[in-house]
C-alpha positions, 0 to 999 in steps of 0.5 A: 560444514556438511551439506545436509546442514547447508541444506536445512539452512536455506530451507530455514532461510526460504521458509522464512521469506516465504512466510513475511511475503505472505503476510505482505500479500496478505496485507496489501489484499485487506488495503485493497478490499478496503479501497472501494469504501474509502473512496465512497467516504472520501466521496460523501465527505466531498459531495458533503462540503459542497463538492467545489475543489479550490486550486490556487497557483502560487505567484511565482508559477505564473506567466510574467 
């Protein structure tokens, strides 16, 4: 194989990896932009249902 062929293959692989990482970055950035809205919706649901959290401790975790 010639050195130019190897360099071309490495450049194509690097371009594909760069594209995939860039698309993942866009997805993560989009998800982080939606996060405050999701928190607001969850807070509205939480307070609309009474604003209480009911936590039950299983009997096997209680001290004897």
